[in-house]
C-alpha positions in Angstrom: 201.3 2.7 152.0 198.7 1.3 149.7 198.4 -2.3 148.7 199.3 -1.4 145.1 202.5 0.3 146.4 203.3 -2.8 148.5 203.0 -5.0 145.4 204.5 -3.4 142.2 202.8 -5.9 139.9 199.4 -5.1 141.4 200.1 -1.4 140.7 200.9 -2.2 137.1 197.7 -4.2 137.0 195.7 -1.2 138.2 197.5 1.5 136.1 198.1 -0.4 132.9 196.2 -3.7 132.5 192.7 -2.8 133.8 192.4 0.3 131.7 193.4 -1.7 128.6 190.4 -3.9 129.3 187.9 -1.2 130.0 189.1 1.9 128.1 188.5 0.4 124.6 184.8 0.5 125.4 184.5 3.5 127.6 186.8 6.2 126.1 185.9 8.1 122.9 189.5 8.0 121.9 189.2 4.3 121.5 188.0 2.8 118.2 185.7 0.4 120.1 184.0 3.0 122.2 180.4 1.8 123.0 178.9 4.8 121.1 180.9 3.9 118.0 179.7 0.3 118.3 176.1 1.4 118.7 176.2 3.8 115.7 177.8 1.1 113.6 175.0 -1.3 114.5 172.4 1.3 113.6 174.1 1.9 110.2 174.2 -1.9 109.7 170.4 -2.1 110.4 169.8 0.6 107.8 172.1 -1.1 105.2 170.4 -4.5 105.9 167.0 -2.9 105.4 168.0 -1.3 102.1 169.5 -4.6 100.7 166.4 -6.6 101.9 164.0 -4.2 100.2 166.1 -4.2 97.0 166.1 -8.0 96.9 162.5 -8.3 98.1 163.3 -10.6 101.0 162.1 -10.7 104.6 164.8 -11.6 107.2 165.7 -11.0 110.8 168.2 -8.1 110.8 169.7 -9.0 114.2 170.4 -12.6 113.0 171.9 -11.3 109.8 174.0 -8.6 111.5 175.2 -10.7 114.4 175.2 -14.3 113.0 176.3 -17.1 115.3 178.5 -18.7 112.6 180.6 -15.5 112.6 180.6 -14.4 116.3 181.1 -17.9 117.6 183.5 -18.9 114.8 186.8 -20.3 116.2 188.7 -17.4 114.7 186.4 -14.9 116.5 186.7 -16.8 119.8 190.5 -16.6 119.5 190.1 -12.8 118.9 188.2 -12.5 122.2 190.8 -14.3 124.2 193.6 -12.5 122.5 192.1 -9.2 123.5 192.3 -10.1 127.2 195.8 -11.6 127.0 197.2 -8.8 124.9 196.0 -6.3 127.5 198.5 -7.7 129.8 201.3 -8.1 127.2 200.9 -4.6 125.9 200.9 -3.1 129.4 204.5 -4.3 129.8 205.8 -4.0 126.2 204.1 -0.9 124.9 203.5 1.4 127.9 207.1 2.8 127.9 206.5 4.1 124.3 203.2 5.8 125.0 204.7 9.3 125.4 207.0 9.2 122.4 204.9 11.8 120.5 205.2 14.3 123.3 209.0 13.7 123.7 209.6 14.1 119.9 207.5 17.3 119.9 209.5 18.8 122.7 212.8 18.0 121.1 211.7 19.1 117.6 210.4 22.4 119.0 213.7 23.1 120.7 215.6 22.3 117.5 213.3 24.7 115.5 213.8 27.5 118.0 217.6 27.0 118.1 217.7 27.5 114.3 215.6 30.7 114.5 212.5 29.3 112.9 210.1 30.3 115.7 207.6 32.9 114.7 205.0 34.9 116.5 202.3 33.3 114.4 200.9 33.9 111.0 198.3 36.3 112.2 195.4 34.3 110.8 192.1 33.9 112.6 192.8 31.6 115.5 189.7 29.5 114.7 190.8 28.9 111.1 194.3 28.0 112.3 193.0 25.6 114.9 190.6 23.9 112.4 193.1 23.6 109.5 196.0 22.7 112.0 193.9 19.9 113.4 193.1 18.6 109.9 196.8 18.8 109.1 197.6 16.7 112.2 194.9 14.2 111.3 196.4 13.9 107.8 199.9 13.3 109.2 198.6 10.7 111.6 196.7 9.0 108.7 199.7 9.0 106.4 202.0 7.5 109.1 199.4 4.8 109.6 199.3 4.2 105.9 203.1 4.2 105.6 203.6 1.6 108.3 200.8 -0.5 107.0 202.4 -0.5 103.5 205.8 -1.5 105.0 204.2 -4.4 106.9 202.8 -5.7 103.6 205.7 -5.0 101.3 208.7 -6.0 103.5 208.7 -9.8 104.0 210.2 -9.8 107.5 207.5 -7.4 108.7 204.7 -9.3 106.8 205.3 -12.3 109.1 204.0 -10.2 112.0 201.2 -8.5 110.1 199.9 -12.0 109.1 198.4 -12.2 112.6 195.9 -9.5 111.7 195.1 -10.9 108.2 194.8 -14.5 109.5 191.3 -13.8 110.8 188.9 -16.0 108.9 185.8 -14.0 110.1 185.8 -10.4 111.3 184.1 -8.7 114.2 184.9 -5.3 115.7 187.3 -7.0 118.1 189.4 -8.1 115.1 190.8 -4.6 115.0 192.8 -5.5 118.1 194.2 -8.7 116.6 197.6 -7.1 116.1 201.0 -8.5 117.0 202.8 -6.4 119.6 205.6 -5.8 117.0 203.0 -4.4 114.7 201.6 -2.1 117.4 205.1 -1.1 118.5 206.3 0.0 115.1 203.1 1.9 114.4 203.4 3.7 117.8 207.1 4.7 117.1 206.6 5.9 113.5 203.3 7.7 114.3 204.8 9.2 117.4 207.8 10.6 115.5 205.8 12.1 112.6 203.0 13.4 114.8 205.4 14.9 117.3 207.3 16.6 114.6 204.2 18.0 112.9 202.8 19.2 116.2 206.1 21.1 117.0 206.1 22.7 113.5 202.5 23.9 114.0 203.2 25.4 117.4 206.6 26.9 116.7 206.5 28.0 113.1 202.8 28.6 112.4 200.8 29.4 115.6 202.1 29.2 119.1 198.6 29.3 120.4 197.5 26.4 118.2 195.0 24.2 120.0 193.5 21.1 118.3 189.8 21.1 117.8 188.7 18.1 119.8 185.8 16.4 121.5 186.2 14.1 124.4 190.0 13.9 124.1 190.0 13.2 120.3 190.0 15.4 117.2 186.6 16.2 115.9 187.5 14.8 112.5 188.5 11.4 114.0 185.5 11.4 116.3 183.1 11.7 113.3 185.0 9.1 111.3 184.7 6.6 114.1 181.0 7.5 114.7 179.9 6.9 111.1 180.4 3.2 110.8 184.1 2.7 111.5 183.5 -0.7 113.3 181.8 -2.1 110.2 185.3 -2.2 108.6 185.9 -5.4 110.6 182.6 -7.1 109.9 180.7 -8.9 107.1 178.3 -6.0 106.6 178.9 -4.4 103.2 178.7 -0.6 103.4 180.3 1.2 100.4 180.5 4.9 99.6 179.8 6.5 96.3 182.7 6.3 93.8 183.8 9.9 94.4 183.7 9.6 98.2 185.6 6.3 98.0 188.4 8.2 96.4 188.5 10.5 99.4 187.7 8.3 102.4 188.2 4.6 102.9 184.8 2.9 103.3 184.1 -0.2 105.4 183.7 -2.2 102.2 187.1 -1.0 101.0 188.8 -2.2 104.2 187.0 -5.5 103.9 188.4 -5.9 100.4 191.8 -5.3 102.0 191.2 -8.4 104.1 189.8 -10.5 101.2 191.7 -13.7 100.4 191.0 -13.2 96.6 194.3 -12.5 94.9 193.0 -9.5 92.9 192.2 -7.9 96.3 195.7 -8.4 97.8 197.7 -5.3 98.7 194.8 -2.9 98.1 193.4 -0.1 100.3 196.1 0.3 102.9 194.6 3.6 104.1 193.0 4.1 107.5 190.9 7.3 106.9 191.9 9.0 103.7 192.0 7.2 100.3 194.4 9.7 98.7 197.5 7.8 99.9 196.3 4.6 98.1 195.6 6.7 95.0 199.1 8.2 95.1 200.8 4.7 95.6 198.6 2.9 93.1 196.9 0.6 95.6 193.4 2.1 95.6 190.5 -0.3 94.9 187.0 1.2 94.5 184.3 -1.5 94.2 181.7 -0.8 91.5 179.1 -3.0 93.2 178.7 -5.3 96.2 181.2 -8.2 96.3 181.1 -11.5 98.1 184.2 -11.8 100.2 186.0 -14.5 102.1 188.6 -13.4 104.7 192.0 -14.8 105.5 195.4 -15.1 104.1 194.3 -17.0 101.0 197.3 -19.4 101.2 198.1 -22.7 102.7 198.7 -20.9 106.0 195.0 -20.2 106.5 194.0 -21.9 109.7 197.5 -22.1 111.2 196.9 -19.1 113.5 194.3 -21.0 115.5 195.3 -20.1 119.1 196.5 -17.2 121.2 199.9 -18.8 121.6 200.2 -19.2 117.8 199.3 -15.6 117.2 202.3 -14.5 119.3 204.7 -17.3 118.4 204.2 -18.2 114.8 205.7 -14.9 113.4 209.0 -15.6 115.2 209.0 -19.2 114.1 208.3 -18.3 110.5 210.8 -15.4 110.6 213.5 -17.8 111.9 212.8 -20.3 109.1 212.8 -17.6 106.5 216.2 -16.3 107.7 217.6 -19.9 107.9 216.5 -20.6 104.3 218.1 -17.3 103.1 221.3 -18.2 105.0 221.5 -21.7 103.4 220.8 -20.5 99.9 223.9 -20.0 97.7 
């Protein structure tokens, strides 16, 4: 019997915790895959060169792209520590929900077959079915992400947990993982249900032989989206798309605006990949020019989320106080 089998917690460490520390940088399915970080850095260098040339200034691109006052800021240091601690917490809290999409897909497929909705396929070219089917799955995943994000902003009880992410006063690529487990859990459940249902509909009602077009375990569309500057979304590097493209895809600058503490930026650009959902719900903000942004909550709460323990505990404390005030009010 192996040592991991002798000690169950050591087994969990090997199976769940260690991958959560290494996989974000080594797997293309992770948003922090090293290749995505490298490509974002190169895009930042180009963006910096364009701005420097336009303004006629000569500056050190590395110092401007990786400034000490950002990457050594207290908020950033909390992010680094939270990443390691949350790897352990998530292993115990979120691992049981990892297969929810497959479970829902199986149950939904059985339901569709029982009601006689199964077909032999639409007879279309398999390549066309696979490409458009993959795009449909990406759209469903993106809408589910948008929907949950919208709920966390619009529903006061959920906002208390999402404040953890928005409390970052500076942003680095690691800030993307500054999420409360409740936030992650709800996103996993909703995305799993919608994605599982969509997958079963495609395989049972459209094309039984449907196979997502992927690369390194991720859809080709998502891979390209991550590759072309995704990690600049959580940074101070302004990279904006043209007005027409910004109405189709969410640019790094648009997501930075979402994190802005300026009131006219609040509740804008909830989208992950596609901007169409924000357009439909009236929350799309397309910048006309470069804007100077400050990040944070923009309230008296700025600075309260100053430690790992506070990132975990403050949402529950504030939720308790909110419920107590509501109970006491006539």
